[in-house]
OpenMM code with the backbone's topology and positions (N, CA, C; nanometers):
from openmm import Vec3, app, unit

residues = "MET THR ASP GLU ALA ARG VAL ASN PRO GLY ARG ARG VAL LEU ILE ALA GLY ALA THR GLY LEU VAL GLY GLN ALA LEU LEU ALA LEU LEU LEU ALA ASN ALA SER VAL MET GLN VAL HIS ALA LEU VAL ARG ARG PRO LEU ALA ALA ARG HIS ALA LYS LEU SER ALA HIS VAL VAL ASP PHE ALA ALA LEU PRO PRO LEU PRO SER VAL ASP GLU VAL TYR LEU ALA LEU GLY THR THR ILE ARG ILE ALA GLY SER GLN PRO ALA PHE ARG ALA VAL ASP PHE ASP ALA ASN LEU ALA VAL ALA ARG ALA ALA ARG ALA ALA GLY ALA ARG ARG ALA GLY LEU VAL SER ALA MET GLY ALA LYS ALA ASN ALA SER VAL PHE TYR SER ARG VAL LYS GLY GLU MET GLU ASP ALA LEU ALA THR VAL GLY PHE ASP ALA TRP VAL ILE ALA ARG PRO SER MET LEU VAL GLY".split()
positions = [
    Vec3(-1.3621, 1.8604, 1.6654),
    Vec3(-1.3426, 1.7273, 1.6096),
    Vec3(-1.4096, 1.7216, 1.4723),
    Vec3(-1.3386, 1.6639, 1.3766),
    Vec3(-1.3928, 1.6531, 1.2413),
    Vec3(-1.4974, 1.5435, 1.2341),
    Vec3(-1.5797, 1.5463, 1.1293),
    Vec3(-1.6780, 1.4400, 1.1073),
    Vec3(-1.6081, 1.3052, 1.0945),
    Vec3(-1.4951, 1.3018, 1.0255),
    Vec3(-1.4207, 1.1774, 1.0065),
    Vec3(-1.3735, 1.1216, 1.1401),
    Vec3(-1.3248, 1.2078, 1.2283),
    Vec3(-1.2766, 1.1623, 1.3585),
    Vec3(-1.3909, 1.1062, 1.4427),
    Vec3(-1.5116, 1.1605, 1.4273),
    Vec3(-1.6266, 1.1069, 1.5004),
    Vec3(-1.6681, 0.9708, 1.4454),
    Vec3(-1.6581, 0.9531, 1.3140),
    Vec3(-1.7000, 0.8289, 1.2497),
    Vec3(-1.5986, 0.7167, 1.2744),
    Vec3(-1.4699, 0.7467, 1.2635),
    Vec3(-1.3637, 0.6464, 1.2766),
    Vec3(-1.2602, 0.6896, 1.3802),
    Vec3(-1.2959, 0.6908, 1.5073),
    Vec3(-1.1994, 0.7363, 1.6070),
    Vec3(-1.0825, 0.6388, 1.6205),
    Vec3(-0.9636, 0.6921, 1.6219),
    Vec3(-0.8461, 0.6105, 1.6486),
    Vec3(-0.8120, 0.5048, 1.5465),
    Vec3(-0.8232, 0.5356, 1.4190),
    Vec3(-0.7876, 0.4385, 1.3147),
    Vec3(-0.6388, 0.4052, 1.3225),
    Vec3(-0.6092, 0.2765, 1.3063),
    Vec3(-0.4714, 0.2287, 1.2998),
    Vec3(-0.4482, 0.1848, 1.1560),
    Vec3(-0.3527, 0.2474, 1.0901),
    Vec3(-0.3324, 0.2197, 0.9481),
    Vec3(-0.1907, 0.1709, 0.9210),
    Vec3(-0.1800, 0.0974, 0.8109),
    Vec3(-0.0525, 0.0462, 0.7628),
    Vec3(-0.0335, 0.0995, 0.6222),
    Vec3(0.0874, 0.1424, 0.5916),
    Vec3(0.1177, 0.1862, 0.4560),
    Vec3(0.2452, 0.1176, 0.4093),
    Vec3(0.2406, 0.0663, 0.2883),
    Vec3(0.3581, 0.0092, 0.2240),
    Vec3(0.3870, 0.0947, 0.1015),
    Vec3(0.5084, 0.1422, 0.0902),
    Vec3(0.5432, 0.2304, -0.0208),
    Vec3(0.5494, 0.3756, 0.0211),
    Vec3(0.5745, 0.4022, 0.1482),
    Vec3(0.5718, 0.5381, 0.2021),
    Vec3(0.6855, 0.6270, 0.1542),
    Vec3(0.7848, 0.5713, 0.0865),
    Vec3(0.8966, 0.6534, 0.0385),
    Vec3(0.8817, 0.6931, -0.1076),
    Vec3(0.7831, 0.6379, -0.1758),
    Vec3(0.7625, 0.6702, -0.3162),
    Vec3(0.6834, 0.7989, -0.3339),
    Vec3(0.6628, 0.8376, -0.4576),
    Vec3(0.5944, 0.9620, -0.4898),
    Vec3(0.4544, 0.9671, -0.4297),
    Vec3(0.3722, 0.8683, -0.4578),
    Vec3(0.2358, 0.8651, -0.4055),
    Vec3(0.2379, 0.8339, -0.2564),
    Vec3(0.3210, 0.7398, -0.2156),
    Vec3(0.3276, 0.7003, -0.0761),
    Vec3(0.3665, 0.8134, 0.0170),
    Vec3(0.4597, 0.8993, -0.0237),
    Vec3(0.4983, 1.0135, 0.0592),
    Vec3(0.3804, 1.1078, 0.0809),
    Vec3(0.3063, 1.1346, -0.0253),
    Vec3(0.1897, 1.2229, -0.0142),
    Vec3(0.0824, 1.1587, 0.0735),
    Vec3(0.0598, 1.0301, 0.0545),
    Vec3(-0.0391, 0.9595, 0.1345),
    Vec3(0.0021, 0.9566, 0.2818),
    Vec3(0.1287, 0.9308, 0.3083),
    Vec3(0.1785, 0.9297, 0.4455),
    Vec3(0.1521, 1.0646, 0.5133),
    Vec3(0.1811, 1.1731, 0.4449),
    Vec3(0.1581, 1.3070, 0.5023),
    Vec3(0.0103, 1.3282, 0.5340),
    Vec3(-0.0772, 1.2843, 0.4439),
    Vec3(-0.2213, 1.2985, 0.4675),
    Vec3(-0.2669, 1.2150, 0.5869),
    Vec3(-0.2175, 1.0931, 0.5974),
    Vec3(-0.2546, 1.0068, 0.7091),
    Vec3(-0.2080, 1.0655, 0.8422),
    Vec3(-0.0857, 1.1162, 0.8451),
    Vec3(-0.0328, 1.1734, 0.9686),
    Vec3(-0.1080, 1.2991, 1.0106),
    Vec3(-0.1600, 1.3741, 0.9139),
    Vec3(-0.2337, 1.4972, 0.9425),
    Vec3(-0.3802, 1.4718, 0.9765),
    Vec3(-0.4291, 1.3513, 0.9520),
    Vec3(-0.5705, 1.3200, 0.9712),
    Vec3(-0.5991, 1.2941, 1.1190),
    Vec3(-0.6930, 1.3706, 1.1745),
    Vec3(-0.7262, 1.3590, 1.3175),
    Vec3(-0.7865, 1.2243, 1.3535),
    Vec3(-0.8447, 1.1530, 1.2579),
    Vec3(-0.9066, 1.0242, 1.2893),
    Vec3(-0.8046, 0.9099, 1.2920),
    Vec3(-0.6823, 0.9372, 1.2507),
    Vec3(-0.5776, 0.8345, 1.2485),
    Vec3(-0.4963, 0.8439, 1.3774),
    Vec3(-0.4951, 0.7341, 1.4525),
    Vec3(-0.4234, 0.7284, 1.5790),
    Vec3(-0.2798, 0.6803, 1.5590),
    Vec3(-0.2606, 0.5812, 1.4702),
    Vec3(-0.1283, 0.5228, 1.4468),
    Vec3(-0.1093, 0.4991, 1.2980),
    Vec3(0.0136, 0.5219, 1.2531),
    Vec3(0.0520, 0.4872, 1.1165),
    Vec3(0.1751, 0.3988, 1.1243),
    Vec3(0.1614, 0.2790, 1.0705),
    Vec3(0.2736, 0.1857, 1.0616),
    Vec3(0.3191, 0.1848, 0.9162),
    Vec3(0.4443, 0.2221, 0.8928),
    Vec3(0.4993, 0.2251, 0.7569),
    Vec3(0.5969, 0.1102, 0.7392),
    Vec3(0.5703, 0.0277, 0.6382),
    Vec3(0.6632, -0.0793, 0.6039),
    Vec3(0.7608, -0.0240, 0.5010),
    Vec3(0.8888, -0.0327, 0.5307),
    Vec3(0.9924, 0.0247, 0.4449),
    Vec3(1.1089, -0.0725, 0.4311),
    Vec3(1.1872, -0.0549, 0.3239),
    Vec3(1.3065, -0.1373, 0.3047),
    Vec3(1.4282, -0.0794, 0.3753),
    Vec3(1.4280, 0.0529, 0.3947),
    Vec3(1.5369, 0.1185, 0.4662),
    Vec3(1.4763, 0.2199, 0.5626),
    Vec3(1.5540, 0.2628, 0.6624),
    Vec3(1.4992, 0.3566, 0.7614),
    Vec3(1.4317, 0.4774, 0.6945),
    Vec3(1.3222, 0.5188, 0.7530),
    Vec3(1.2412, 0.6292, 0.7021),
    Vec3(1.2893, 0.7595, 0.7636),
    Vec3(1.3056, 0.8630, 0.6824),
    Vec3(1.3518, 0.9922, 0.7325),
    Vec3(1.2423, 1.0653, 0.8101),
    Vec3(1.1178, 1.0466, 0.7728),
    Vec3(1.0061, 1.1162, 0.8369),
    Vec3(0.9952, 1.0769, 0.9834),
    Vec3(0.9609, 1.1739, 1.0654),
    Vec3(0.9393, 1.1499, 1.2083),
    Vec3(0.8053, 1.2133, 1.2465),
    Vec3(0.7294, 1.1431, 1.3292),
    Vec3(0.6001, 1.1951, 1.3754),
    Vec3(0.5574, 1.1095, 1.4945),
    Vec3(0.4856, 1.1701, 1.5879),
    Vec3(0.4411, 1.0973, 1.7069),
    Vec3(0.3525, 0.9778, 1.6719),
    Vec3(0.2771, 0.9852, 1.5637),
    Vec3(0.1868, 0.8763, 1.5240),
    Vec3(0.2570, 0.7672, 1.4435),
    Vec3(0.3793, 0.7936, 1.3974),
    Vec3(0.4458, 0.7081, 1.2996),
    Vec3(0.5392, 0.6053, 1.3615),
    Vec3(0.5220, 0.4818, 1.3202),
    Vec3(0.6161, 0.3736, 1.3526),
    Vec3(0.6631, 0.3148, 1.2201),
    Vec3(0.7924, 0.3232, 1.1952),
    Vec3(0.8485, 0.2662, 1.0727),
    Vec3(0.9019, 0.1269, 1.1039),
    Vec3(0.8737, 0.0339, 1.0136),
    Vec3(0.9180, -0.1043, 1.0294),
    Vec3(1.0006, -0.1412, 0.9063),
    Vec3(1.1303, -0.1616, 0.9243),
    Vec3(1.2170, -0.2035, 0.8152),
    Vec3(1.1948, -0.3528, 0.7950),
    Vec3(1.1514, -0.3889, 0.6726),
    Vec3(1.1140, -0.5275, 0.6452),
    Vec3(1.1718, -0.5742, 0.5121),
    Vec3(1.1735, -0.7042, 0.4976),
    Vec3(1.1997, -0.7693, 0.3701),
    Vec3(1.0612, -0.8087, 0.3183),
    Vec3(1.0173, -0.7480, 0.2094),
    Vec3(0.8826, -0.7724, 0.1594),
    Vec3(0.8624, -0.9154, 0.1110),
    Vec3(0.9708, -0.9867, 0.0887),
    Vec3(0.9594, -1.1270, 0.0471),
    Vec3(0.9449, -1.2203, 0.1675),
    Vec3(0.9654, -1.1681, 0.2884),
    Vec3(0.9540, -1.2487, 0.4104),
    Vec3(0.9028, -1.1593, 0.5229),
    Vec3(0.7776, -1.1197, 0.5132),
    Vec3(0.7208, -1.0269, 0.6111),
    Vec3(0.7049, -1.0918, 0.7481),
    Vec3(0.7359, -1.0155, 0.8527),
    Vec3(0.7086, -1.0644, 0.9875),
    Vec3(0.5586, -1.0445, 1.0171),
    Vec3(0.5096, -1.1001, 1.1278),
    Vec3(0.3716, -1.0677, 1.1665),
    Vec3(0.3599, -0.9162, 1.1848),
    Vec3(0.2491, -0.8603, 1.1405),
    Vec3(0.2315, -0.7156, 1.1451),
    Vec3(0.1520, -0.6736, 1.2678),
    Vec3(0.1670, -0.5459, 1.3085),
    Vec3(0.0874, -0.4973, 1.4216),
    Vec3(-0.0608, -0.4931, 1.3830),
    Vec3(-0.1452, -0.4946, 1.4816),
    Vec3(-0.2890, -0.4886, 1.4587),
    Vec3(-0.3251, -0.3551, 1.3935),
    Vec3(-0.3994, -0.3632, 1.2817),
    Vec3(-0.4392, -0.2426, 1.2077),
    Vec3(-0.5839, -0.2548, 1.1609),
    Vec3(-0.6400, -0.1409, 1.1243),
    Vec3(-0.7772, -0.1360, 1.0737),
    Vec3(-0.7820, -0.1313, 0.9217),
    Vec3(-0.6794, -0.0716, 0.8615),
    Vec3(-0.6770, -0.0568, 0.7158),
    Vec3(-0.5340, -0.0535, 0.6648),
    Vec3(-0.5196, -0.0818, 0.5356),
    Vec3(-0.3880, -0.0864, 0.4733),
    Vec3(-0.3921, -0.0090, 0.3416),
    Vec3(-0.2825, 0.0618, 0.3141),
    Vec3(-0.2659, 0.1342, 0.1878),
    Vec3(-0.1441, 0.0771, 0.1174),
    Vec3(-0.1648, 0.0301, -0.0048),
    Vec3(-0.0605, -0.0348, -0.0840),
    Vec3(-0.0135, 0.0597, -0.1933),
    Vec3(0.1022, 0.1194, -0.1713),
    Vec3(0.1576, 0.2139, -0.2682),
    Vec3(0.2948, 0.1677, -0.3156),
    Vec3(0.3205, 0.0382, -0.3066),
    Vec3(0.4469, -0.0161, -0.3554),
    Vec3(0.4433, -0.0214, -0.5076),
    Vec3(0.5477, 0.0233, -0.5690),
    Vec3(0.5534, 0.0165, -0.7138),
    Vec3(0.6896, 0.0592, -0.7646),
    Vec3(0.7189, 0.0161, -0.8852),
    Vec3(0.8444, 0.0520, -0.9496),
    Vec3(0.8192, 0.0583, -1.0993),
    Vec3(0.9221, 0.0661, -1.1750),
    Vec3(0.9125, 0.0560, -1.3208),
    Vec3(0.9993, -0.0608, -1.3639),
    Vec3(0.9731, -0.1120, -1.4807),
    Vec3(1.0555, -0.2221, -1.5310),
    Vec3(1.1995, -0.1734, -1.5479),
    Vec3(1.2151, -0.0504, -1.5912),
    Vec3(1.3485, 0.0059, -1.6097),
    Vec3(1.4261, 0.0096, -1.4783),
    Vec3(1.3621, 0.0586, -1.3715),
    Vec3(1.4303, 0.0656, -1.2419),
    Vec3(1.4497, -0.0741, -1.1840),
    Vec3(1.3488, -0.1596, -1.1968),
    Vec3(1.3576, -0.2955, -1.1424),
    Vec3(1.4643, -0.3777, -1.2148),
    Vec3(1.4796, -0.3531, -1.3441),
    Vec3(1.5819, -0.4227, -1.4210),
    Vec3(1.5330, -0.5399, -1.5026),
    Vec3(1.4152, -0.5903, -1.4709),
    Vec3(1.3605, -0.7025, -1.5469),
    Vec3(1.2117, -0.7150, -1.5160),
    Vec3(1.1420, -0.7892, -1.5999),
    Vec3(1.0013, -0.8134, -1.5739),
    Vec3(0.9801, -0.8922, -1.4445),
    Vec3(1.0576, -0.9979, -1.4184),
    Vec3(1.0384, -1.0690, -1.2912),
    Vec3(1.0634, -0.9800, -1.1680),
    Vec3(1.1631, -0.8935, -1.1750),
    Vec3(1.1914, -0.8037, -1.0626),
    Vec3(1.0790, -0.7019, -1.0451),
    Vec3(1.0238, -0.6534, -1.1559),
    Vec3(0.9085, -0.5631, -1.1503),
    Vec3(0.7905, -0.6335, -1.0845),
    Vec3(0.7614, -0.7551, -1.1281),
    Vec3(0.6489, -0.8311, -1.0738),
    Vec3(0.6668, -0.8588, -0.9239),
    Vec3(0.7906, -0.8813, -0.8822),
    Vec3(0.8181, -0.9071, -0.7410),
    Vec3(0.7749, -0.7898, -0.6532),
    Vec3(0.7849, -0.6693, -0.7043),
    Vec3(0.7425, -0.5507, -0.6289),
    Vec3(0.5937, -0.5251, -0.6487),
    Vec3(0.5544, -0.5059, -0.7731),
    Vec3(0.4189, -0.4589, -0.8016),
    Vec3(0.3100, -0.5624, -0.7773),
    Vec3(0.3430, -0.6885, -0.7835),
    Vec3(0.2437, -0.7917, -0.7553),
    Vec3(0.2749, -0.8629, -0.6235),
    Vec3(0.3897, -0.9311, -0.6180),
    Vec3(0.4201, -1.0166, -0.5033),
    Vec3(0.4243, -0.9401, -0.3711),
    Vec3(0.4974, -0.8289, -0.3672),
    Vec3(0.5108, -0.7540, -0.2411),
    Vec3(0.3771, -0.6936, -0.1995),
    Vec3(0.3043, -0.6347, -0.2936),
    Vec3(0.1741, -0.5769, -0.2593),
    Vec3(0.0789, -0.6835, -0.2066),
    Vec3(0.0758, -0.7992, -0.2728),
    Vec3(-0.0148, -0.9050, -0.2290),
    Vec3(0.0267, -0.9602, -0.0926),
    Vec3(0.1559, -0.9738, -0.0697),
    Vec3(0.2044, -1.0217, 0.0603),
    Vec3(0.1637, -0.9259, 0.1721),
    Vec3(0.1777, -0.7968, 0.1475),
    Vec3(0.1385, -0.6973, 0.2479),
    Vec3(-0.0126, -0.7022, 0.2693),
    Vec3(-0.0897, -0.7117, 0.1621),
    Vec3(-0.2355, -0.7184, 0.1755),
    Vec3(-0.2762, -0.8372, 0.2618),
    Vec3(-0.2192, -0.9523, 0.2335),
    Vec3(-0.2535, -1.0733, 0.3104),
    Vec3(-0.2097, -1.0610, 0.4568),
    Vec3(-0.0904, -1.0094, 0.4793),
    Vec3(-0.0408, -0.9938, 0.6161),
    Vec3(-0.1232, -0.8899, 0.6922),
    Vec3(-0.1630, -0.7839, 0.6240),
    Vec3(-0.2464, -0.6814, 0.6882),
    Vec3(-0.3833, -0.7373, 0.7227),
    Vec3(-0.4386, -0.8172, 0.6337),
    Vec3(-0.5693, -0.8794, 0.6615),
    Vec3(-0.5573, -0.9718, 0.7823),
    Vec3(-0.4480, -1.0470, 0.7903),
    Vec3(-0.4242, -1.1350, 0.9045),
    Vec3(-0.4069, -1.0544, 1.0336),
    Vec3(-0.3620, -0.9288, 1.0215),
    Vec3(-0.3427, -0.8401, 1.1366),
    Vec3(-0.4696, -0.7607, 1.1687),
    Vec3(-0.5790, -0.7927, 1.1005),
    Vec3(-0.7066, -0.7308, 1.1330),
    Vec3(-0.7585, -0.6265, 1.0378),
    Vec3(-0.6810, -0.5899, 0.9366),
    Vec3(-0.7270, -0.4860, 0.8433),
    Vec3(-0.8558, -0.5298, 0.7748),
    Vec3(-0.9524, -0.4408, 0.7737),
    Vec3(-1.0803, -0.4698, 0.7086),
    Vec3(-1.0985, -0.3889, 0.5808),
    Vec3(-1.0150, -0.2867, 0.5636),
    Vec3(-1.0244, -0.2006, 0.4455),
    Vec3(-0.8863, -0.1870, 0.3817),
    Vec3(-0.8852, -0.1717, 0.2494),
    Vec3(-0.7580, -0.1587, 0.1781),
    Vec3(-0.7699, -0.0559, 0.0672),
    Vec3(-0.6584, 0.0068, 0.0383),
    Vec3(-0.6477, 0.0967, -0.0757),
    Vec3(-0.5244, 0.0566, -0.1551),
    Vec3(-0.5376, 0.0517, -0.2865),
    Vec3(-0.4279, 0.0105, -0.3749),
    Vec3(-0.4030, 0.1182, -0.4795),
    Vec3(-0.2775, 0.1541, -0.4982),
    Vec3(-0.2384, 0.2416, -0.6082),
    Vec3(-0.2027, 0.1506, -0.7247),
    Vec3(-0.2805, 0.1569, -0.8303),
    Vec3(-0.2612, 0.0732, -0.9477),
    Vec3(-0.2184, 0.1635, -1.0638),
    Vec3(-0.2770, 0.1454, -1.1790),
    Vec3(-0.2417, 0.2279, -1.2944),
    Vec3(-0.3567, 0.2299, -1.3945),
    Vec3(-0.3664, 0.3407, -1.4647),
    Vec3(-0.4658, 0.3512, -1.5709),
    Vec3(-0.4413, 0.2391, -1.6721),
    Vec3(-0.5462, 0.1740, -1.7158),
    Vec3(-0.5334, 0.0678, -1.8143),
    Vec3(-0.5037, -0.0688, -1.7563),
    Vec3(-0.5030, -0.0795, -1.6230),
    Vec3(-0.4755, -0.2083, -1.5595),
    Vec3(-0.5850, -0.3080, -1.5966),
    Vec3(-0.5415, -0.4238, -1.6426),
    Vec3(-0.6355, -0.5297, -1.6800),
    Vec3(-0.5583, -0.6606, -1.6831),
    Vec3(-0.6111, -0.7619, -1.6173),
    Vec3(-0.5401, -0.8897, -1.6063),
    Vec3(-0.5139, -0.9551, -1.7413),
    Vec3(-0.5923, -0.9232, -1.8428),
    Vec3(-0.5701, -0.9819, -1.9755),
    Vec3(-0.5074, -0.8825, -2.0733),
    Vec3(-0.4466, -0.7765, -2.0213),
    Vec3(-0.3823, -0.6765, -2.1076),
    Vec3(-0.2646, -0.7375, -2.1829),
    Vec3(-0.2409, -0.6906, -2.3024),
    Vec3(-0.1267, -0.7404, -2.3798),
    Vec3(0.0043, -0.6772, -2.3322),
    Vec3(-0.0035, -0.5603, -2.2685),
    Vec3(0.1152, -0.4917, -2.2166),
    Vec3(0.1466, -0.5479, -2.0776),
    Vec3(0.2684, -0.5939, -2.0585),
    Vec3(0.3083, -0.6590, -1.9335),
    Vec3(0.2774, -0.5723, -1.8119),
    Vec3(0.3168, -0.4470, -1.8134),
    Vec3(0.2957, -0.3552, -1.7008),
    Vec3(0.1479, -0.3506, -1.6623),
    Vec3(0.0612, -0.3279, -1.7576),
    Vec3(-0.0830, -0.3187, -1.7320),
    Vec3(-0.1397, -0.4527, -1.6863),
    Vec3(-0.0861, -0.5610, -1.7404),
    Vec3(-0.1323, -0.6947, -1.7021),
    Vec3(-0.1004, -0.7238, -1.5551),
    Vec3(0.0215, -0.6917, -1.5118),
    Vec3(0.0602, -0.7155, -1.3723),
    Vec3(-0.0257, -0.6308, -1.2791),
    Vec3(-0.0481, -0.5057, -1.3153),
    Vec3(-0.1335, -0.4189, -1.2329),
    Vec3(-0.2754, -0.4761, -1.2246),
    Vec3(-0.3285, -0.5241, -1.3357),
    Vec3(-0.4620, -0.5836, -1.3373),
    Vec3(-0.4688, -0.7113, -1.2564),
    Vec3(-0.3651, -0.7929, -1.2660),
    Vec3(-0.3599, -0.9156, -1.1865),
    Vec3(-0.3573, -0.8831, -1.0372),
    Vec3(-0.2869, -0.7764, -1.0012),
    Vec3(-0.2830, -0.7350, -0.8602),
    Vec3(-0.4212, -0.6904, -0.8140),
    Vec3(-0.4900, -0.6141, -0.8968),
    Vec3(-0.6258, -0.5710, -0.8626),
    Vec3(-0.7158, -0.6919, -0.8391),
    Vec3(-0.7084, -0.7894, -0.9281),
    Vec3(-0.7909, -0.9103, -0.9139),
    Vec3(-0.7538, -0.9881, -0.7874),
    Vec3(-0.6254, -0.9968, -0.7582),
    Vec3(-0.5800, -1.0697, -0.6394),
    Vec3(-0.6278, -1.0011, -0.5115),
    Vec3(-0.6289, -0.8684, -0.5109),
    Vec3(-0.6737, -0.7944, -0.3930),
    Vec3(-0.8183, -0.8306, -0.3577),
    Vec3(-0.8983, -0.8541, -0.4590),
    Vec3(-1.0389, -0.8884, -0.4372),
    Vec3(-1.0558, -1.0223, -0.3663),
    Vec3(-0.9539, -1.1060, -0.3656),
    Vec3(-0.9643, -1.2391, -0.3039),
    Vec3(-0.9122, -1.2431, -0.1600),
    Vec3(-0.8586, -1.1332, -0.1106),
    Vec3(-0.7940, -1.1326, 0.0208),
    Vec3(-0.8951, -1.1330, 0.1352),
    Vec3(-1.0138, -1.0821, 0.1122),
    Vec3(-1.1166, -1.0863, 0.2154),
    Vec3(-1.1425, -0.9564, 0.2877),
    Vec3(-1.1061, -0.8452, 0.2280),
    Vec3(-1.1360, -0.7157, 0.2893),
    Vec3(-1.2855, -0.6862, 0.2781),
    Vec3(-1.3388, -0.6149, 0.3769),
    Vec3(-1.4784, -0.5718, 0.3716),
    Vec3(-1.4978, -0.4670, 0.2624),
    Vec3(-1.3957, -0.3846, 0.2436),
    Vec3(-1.4025, -0.2784, 0.1426),
    Vec3(-1.2617, -0.2501, 0.0920),
    Vec3(-1.2512, -0.2144, -0.0351),
    Vec3(-1.1232, -0.1749, -0.0910),
    Vec3(-1.1465, -0.0720, -0.1999),
    Vec3(-1.0458, 0.0115, -0.2174),
    Vec3(-1.0486, 0.1163, -0.3189),
    Vec3(-0.9241, 0.0998, -0.4037),
    Vec3(-0.9419, 0.1107, -0.5338),
    Vec3(-0.8283, 0.1034, -0.6255),
    Vec3(-0.8183, 0.2367, -0.6973),
    Vec3(-0.7032, 0.3022, -0.6840),
    Vec3(-0.6765, 0.4273, -0.7554),
    Vec3(-0.5958, 0.3927, -0.8793),
    Vec3(-0.6401, 0.4440, -0.9940),
    Vec3(-0.5709, 0.4167, -1.1210),
    Vec3(-0.5203, 0.5475, -1.1821),
    Vec3(-0.4117, 0.6009, -1.1277),
    Vec3(-0.3581, 0.7240, -1.1852),
    Vec3(-0.2983, 0.6986, -1.3236),
    Vec3(-0.2902, 0.8053, -1.4014),
    Vec3(-0.2182, 0.7939, -1.5289),
    Vec3(-0.0700, 0.8074, -1.4967),
    Vec3(0.0103, 0.8483, -1.5898),
    Vec3(0.1545, 0.8552, -1.5667),
    Vec3(0.1861, 0.9484, -1.4498),
    Vec3(0.2688, 0.8985, -1.3590),
    Vec3(0.3089, 0.9777, -1.2436),
    Vec3(0.4374, 1.0520, -1.2774),
    Vec3(0.4378, 1.1814, -1.2530),
    Vec3(0.5545, 1.2638, -1.2797),
    Vec3(0.5887, 1.3362, -1.1496),
    Vec3(0.7108, 1.3231, -1.1058),
    Vec3(0.7469, 1.3924, -0.9821),
    Vec3(0.8894, 1.3695, -0.9461),
] * unit.nanometer
topology = app.Topology()
chain = topology.addChain("A")
for resn in residues:
    res = topology.addResidue(resn, chain)
    for name in ("N", "CA", "C"):
        topology.addAtom(name, app.Element.getBySymbol(name[0]), res)
């Protein structure tokens, strides 16, 4: 048994964004981690990955159902303005959906959260992309988690 499994036996985790570049890697790590008992993935379409620990939940991020009981949540939802098609559509994913999942996960018992943000994120940034990421970081701090981690990668290529 690993040290992590002794410290946190049977962690139940939720991940949003499991089909994206970072989310796929994070999902694989969570499924391989001996201390993780269950992984609930919130997705917009059926997930191709299969694993005994994995439960995929097809959801509308604008109208989330009550979530299963979890200990922690990982927020890896994100897009680009180009793919989203507009600034409001980008914000709907990178801010609104992430915040909705964070709040729903907290209501489902999550005490810890991890957020994939971006280098240069700042709520008062002049660049829209960085401003939305910064606003999301600030909003996460108000949800009531005991602990949270924000990862700020630079440009993602994959």
